C-alpha positions in Angstrom: 32.3 43.6 47.0 28.3 43.9 47.0 27.7 39.8 46.2 24.3 39.4 44.4 21.7 36.7 44.7 18.6 35.8 43.2 16.2 33.3 41.4 18.2 32.4 38.7 15.4 32.7 35.4 13.8 35.5 37.2 14.1 37.8 35.0 12.2 36.7 32.4 9.4 36.2 35.0 9.1 39.9 34.1 7.7 42.1 32.5 9.2 44.2 29.6 8.2 47.3 30.5 10.0 45.7 34.6 12.9 44.4 32.7 13.6 47.4 31.2 13.3 49.6 34.9 15.9 47.1 35.9 17.9 47.4 33.5 17.6 51.1 33.6 18.0 51.5 37.2 20.7 49.1 37.6 22.5 51.2 34.5 22.0 54.6 36.5 23.7 52.9 39.4 26.7 52.0 37.6 27.0 55.4 36.3 26.8 56.4 39.5 29.5 54.5 40.8 31.8 55.3 37.9 31.8 58.9 38.5 32.1 58.8 41.6 35.1 56.6 41.2 33.7 53.8 43.7 33.1 51.5 41.0 35.9 48.8 40.5 34.6 46.1 38.3 31.7 43.9 39.0 30.7 40.9 36.5 27.1 38.7 36.4 27.8 34.9 36.0 26.5 32.3 33.9 23.8 30.5 34.8 23.9 27.8 37.1 23.3 25.5 34.6 26.7 25.5 33.2 28.2 25.4 36.8 30.3 22.5 39.1 31.2 22.5 42.9 33.7 20.1 44.2 33.9 18.8 47.8 36.4 16.9 49.2 36.5 13.3 47.9 37.6 9.7 49.4 40.4 9.5 47.5 40.1 12.9 44.8 37.6 15.9 44.7 33.8 14.4 44.2 32.6 16.9 41.6 29.0 18.0 40.4 27.1 20.0 37.7 25.4 23.7 39.7 25.6 24.9 43.5 22.4 22.4 43.9 22.6 24.8 47.6 19.0 24.1 49.4 18.6 27.2 48.9 15.9 29.1 45.9 18.8 31.5 45.7 22.3 31.2 43.6 25.4 33.6 43.6 24.4 35.4 40.2 26.9 38.0 40.3 29.5 40.8 42.2 30.3 44.2 42.3 33.3 45.4 43.6 33.0 48.9 45.2 36.2 50.8 46.8 34.0 52.5 49.4 35.0 55.4 52.5 33.0 52.6 55.0 30.7 49.8 55.5 28.0 51.9 55.5 28.1 53.6 51.9 28.7 50.3 50.2 25.7 49.0 52.6 23.7 52.2 51.0 25.0 51.1 47.3 24.0 47.9 48.1 20.2 48.6 49.0 19.5 50.7 46.2 20.5 47.5 43.5 17.0 46.6 41.9 16.7 43.1 42.8 16.2 43.5 46.1 12.7 44.1 45.4 12.6 40.7 43.0 13.6 38.7 45.9 16.4 38.8 46.4 19.4 39.8 48.4 23.2 40.8 48.7 25.9 40.2 50.9 28.3 42.9 51.5 31.8 41.9 51.8 35.3 43.5 52.9 37.7 42.4 50.0 41.1 42.5 52.2 44.4 44.0 50.9 47.2 41.9 50.2 48.6 41.4 54.0 45.7 40.3 55.2 45.8 41.9 57.9 41.4 42.8 58.2 40.9 39.3 59.7 
């Protein structure tokens, strides 16, 4: 799984041509992954203002609005890919255009049903 992190609202700070280029790159990558059969799925996530975080509480979980992490980056979405290796997944993540706009990507294996990868 390729986890996408970035600063909320960063796209709004781009010029129209920068946004067009960014989404064009994403479209190109998605088309290539679809054609190669490596794309399993993926989604962008709603704005962090629509999120809630639950943490342990004395009697029941405490619920707060938003993720409110110490980081300016937030989890923005993901791609699930079926690759031959960690290196291939890393190659795909390295092409993601958010990296040039302050974002980061995390590459993590998805456990199969048996969980033997742990």
